C-alpha positions as CSV (number, residue, x, y, z in Angstrom):
1,M,85.9,166.7,132.4
2,S,89.4,165.5,130.4
3,I,90.5,167.3,127.0
4,V,90.3,164.2,125.5
5,L,86.5,163.8,126.5
6,R,85.6,167.5,125.7
7,I,87.8,166.7,121.6
8,L,85.3,162.9,121.4
9,V,82.0,165.3,122.5
10,L,83.1,168.4,120.2
11,L,84.7,166.6,117.5
12,P,81.2,165.3,115.9
13,L,79.5,168.6,116.8
14,L,82.3,170.2,114.3
15,G,81.5,167.6,111.5
16,S,78.3,168.0,110.9
17,L,78.5,171.9,111.0
18,T,81.0,171.8,108.7
19,W,78.9,169.4,106.2
20,G,76.7,172.5,105.1
21,L,79.0,174.8,104.3
22,P,80.3,175.5,100.2
23,G,82.7,173.4,99.0
24,C,85.1,173.5,96.4
25,G,83.0,173.1,93.6
26,Y,81.8,169.7,93.8
27,T,78.5,168.6,93.6
28,V,77.0,165.5,95.2
29,G,75.5,162.8,93.3
30,G,76.2,160.6,90.3
31,A,78.5,161.9,87.0
32,Y,75.7,161.2,84.6
33,D,72.3,162.6,83.8
34,P,69.3,161.4,86.3
35,E,67.1,161.7,83.7
36,I,68.4,159.1,81.2
37,R,68.2,155.7,81.9
38,S,69.3,153.7,78.7
39,V,71.2,153.9,75.8
40,Y,71.2,152.2,72.2
41,V,74.6,151.4,71.0
42,P,74.4,150.5,67.1
43,M,76.9,148.6,65.9
44,F,79.6,151.1,65.0
45,T,80.4,151.6,60.9
46,S,84.4,151.4,59.5
47,E,85.3,152.4,56.1
48,M,88.7,150.7,57.0
49,F,89.9,147.8,55.8
50,R,90.8,146.3,59.0
51,R,88.4,143.4,59.7
52,D,86.3,143.4,62.6
53,I,87.8,145.9,64.1
54,H,84.5,148.4,64.5
55,I,82.9,144.8,66.6
56,E,85.3,145.3,69.0
57,L,85.2,148.5,69.6
58,T,81.4,148.5,69.7
59,E,81.3,145.7,72.4
60,A,84.6,147.5,74.3
61,V,82.1,150.9,74.5
62,Q,79.0,148.4,75.4
63,K,81.2,146.7,77.9
64,E,82.3,150.4,79.3
65,I,78.5,151.5,79.7
66,R,77.4,148.2,81.5
67,G,80.2,148.4,83.8
68,R,80.7,152.2,84.5
69,T,77.3,153.5,84.1
70,P,74.0,153.9,85.3
71,F,72.4,153.1,82.0
72,R,70.9,150.6,80.7
73,L,71.8,149.4,77.2
74,T,68.2,148.2,75.1
75,T,67.1,148.1,72.0
76,E,66.3,151.6,69.9
77,E,62.8,151.9,70.1
78,R,63.1,151.5,74.2
79,A,66.0,153.6,74.2
80,D,65.9,157.0,75.9
81,T,69.6,157.9,73.6
82,R,71.6,156.7,71.0
83,L,75.2,156.6,70.6
84,T,76.3,155.5,67.2
85,G,80.0,155.8,65.9
86,R,82.3,155.5,62.7
87,L,85.7,154.4,62.6
88,V,87.8,156.9,60.3
89,D,91.2,156.2,61.6
90,V,93.0,153.1,62.1
91,R,96.9,153.4,61.1
92,K,100.3,151.5,62.1
93,D,103.3,153.7,62.3
94,L,106.7,152.9,63.0
95,L,108.9,154.7,65.9
96,G,112.0,153.1,65.5
97,E,113.7,150.1,64.2
98,T,117.1,148.4,64.7
99,A,120.0,148.3,62.7
100,N,119.3,145.6,60.5
101,D,116.1,147.3,59.7
102,D,113.8,145.1,61.8
103,P,110.7,147.3,63.7
104,R,111.6,148.0,67.1
105,Q,108.6,150.3,68.2
106,L,105.4,151.0,66.1
107,Q,102.2,152.8,67.9
108,L,98.8,151.8,66.6
109,S,96.2,154.8,66.3
110,L,92.7,154.3,66.1
111,G,90.6,157.6,65.5
112,V,86.3,157.5,65.6
113,E,83.8,160.2,64.7
114,L,80.4,159.8,67.5
115,L,77.1,160.9,67.5
116,W,75.5,160.7,71.5
117,E,71.7,162.1,70.6
118,D,68.5,162.1,72.6
119,L,65.6,160.3,71.0
120,R,63.0,161.8,72.8
121,G,63.6,165.0,72.0
122,G,65.8,165.2,69.5
123,R,68.9,167.2,70.7
124,V,72.3,166.3,70.6
125,L,74.0,165.4,73.9
126,A,77.6,165.5,72.6
127,R,78.7,168.3,69.6
128,N,81.7,169.3,68.9
129,T,82.4,171.4,65.7
130,L,84.5,169.7,63.7
131,P,85.6,170.3,59.6
132,I,83.4,166.7,58.9
133,D,80.2,167.3,60.6
134,A,79.3,170.2,63.1
135,Q,77.3,167.3,65.3
136,T,80.0,164.8,65.3
137,H,83.2,164.4,68.1
138,Q,86.4,163.1,66.9
139,L,88.3,160.7,69.4
140,L,92.0,159.4,68.4
141,T,93.9,156.9,70.9
142,Q,97.4,155.5,70.4
143,A,99.0,151.9,72.0
144,N,102.7,151.5,71.2
145,F,104.0,147.8,71.1
146,A,107.6,146.5,70.6
147,P,107.7,142.9,68.7
148,E,111.2,142.9,70.1
149,V,110.2,142.0,73.7
150,G,107.4,140.4,72.6
151,Q,104.5,142.6,72.4
152,S,102.2,142.1,69.4
153,Q,99.9,143.9,67.8
154,A,97.0,142.0,68.9
155,T,97.9,143.3,72.7
156,A,98.5,146.8,71.4
157,K,94.6,146.7,69.7
158,H,93.3,145.4,72.7
159,E,94.9,148.1,74.6
160,A,93.9,151.0,72.3
161,L,90.6,149.5,71.9
162,T,89.9,149.4,75.5
163,R,91.6,153.2,75.8
164,L,89.3,154.6,73.1
165,A,86.0,152.9,75.0
166,R,86.7,154.3,78.3
167,R,87.3,157.9,76.8
168,I,83.9,157.2,74.7
169,V,82.2,156.5,77.6
170,D,83.6,159.6,79.7
171,K,82.1,162.0,77.0
172,M,78.8,160.8,78.4
173,E,79.5,162.1,82.0
174,T,77.8,165.3,82.4
175,P,79.6,168.4,81.5
176,W,80.6,171.0,84.5
């Protein structure tokens, strides 16, 4: 038998033998808890003076959950878990200005507190100790924009909300 034919015969055999060996800490399966099937996401709250930004954040989080997770969005009565959030910080900071004191680059910052809890047993699924509340997790994200080159606060807000929603859904993954 030729050497090429021997390699073609032995290659699948070697592949099947190495399949059963332990890996480098990787697991087979999804990144989310299989026992959780549904989540209720009520409207995030806000005490900020930014109109409807908490509504946009809630919609972005719901869109991320639908698109990236196996969880089904449902009502509180039917949900396995509840993800609540409160917008705690919305800031627009000046990063640089022109010689005429016009803003050259600005930064929009959003901060949110989250609580993800299991409604079936009452346990908290996402917890981090902060000065505000021991069962709340706080996230912060930023987006820069430069009005000089045609970028607007609306595009920065959309980018910041999308990033923050992604980070919130990342927190819903099963910890290692």
